Residue, then its C-alpha position, 0 to 999 in steps of 0.5 A: m655605323d662606323v668602323f670601330s662599331r662594325t669591328f668590335l663585337p665581331a673580334a670580342a666573339e672571336t676570342g670567346l668574350a660574353t657579349q654582355t661583358a664587351t657591351r658593358h666595356m663598349p662605351v669606355f673603349r668608345r672614349c678612347v678609341g676614334s669611330g674610324d679606328a678598327t679593332i683587331l683584338v678583344t679579350r680578357c686579360s690579367r696581371p701577373e704582378h697582381p693577381v687578385g687586382g679585378e679583371y682585366l680587358m684588353l682592345l688592340t686596334h690598328r692605333r690604340l692599345v686600351v685596357t680597362r679594369q673592373t673591380r671585384l666588390l662593386h664591378r665599377l669599370r676603370l680605365h688603366l691604361n691608354t695608348e697609342l701603339r707608338e708610344l709603346s716601346n719594348v714591345t714583347w710577347s711570349p707565347d706559351p702554347r703548353a699553358h695555352r697563354v701569351e704574355l705581353a709587356a710594354t713600356a708605356i710613355d711615362g716609363v712603366r713596364e705593363r705585363f699582361l697575361i693574356r689565356t687562349h682555350h687551345p694552343k691553336g689560339v695561342w698561335q693566332l693571337d701571336a700572329l695578331l700581335h706580330h701584325a699589330f707591333r712589328t708590320r704597322l709601326r714605324t721603326p724608331a728611327e723613322r720617328l726621330v725627329a731632330t737630335i740637339g747637338d748632332w750636325p748633318a754629315s754633309p753640310r750643304p752651303v745655303v744660296f740665296r737667289p734673288a727673285s726675278a723681276r718680270 
């Protein structure tokens, strides 16, 4: 049994997700996530701007964020979002313990701003979810400066002369 399979169902059970729902979405998630990637969070979510768009299920691993959508009429599963965490920008979340929810927002690599509303059963769950998101997005990701490979038109601060030394013959 691989790492994803060992961690998926316990993460789903921790958020109170029914086993039947988790196993129904698992083949879609398995196509998107590698077998060595551990699951951090599996939970139901909704989109505040599309309240009647169907049910969404979010999977967060150490490397990826995957969101599936189940249509209301025919109950078909569709992939809504599949992206690596490092490709997301402007990731924000706001915990609301009074309403028992956390709103997660991120900009995908194509420039689309995605917003998800995650509900919990009690205020303690809000703070647990906040800690998980902090772990996934703040402590595990590199800063944008570390990901910068090159900038066109910028010269190094102190250019060093290139010295060619011929190889010594032995």
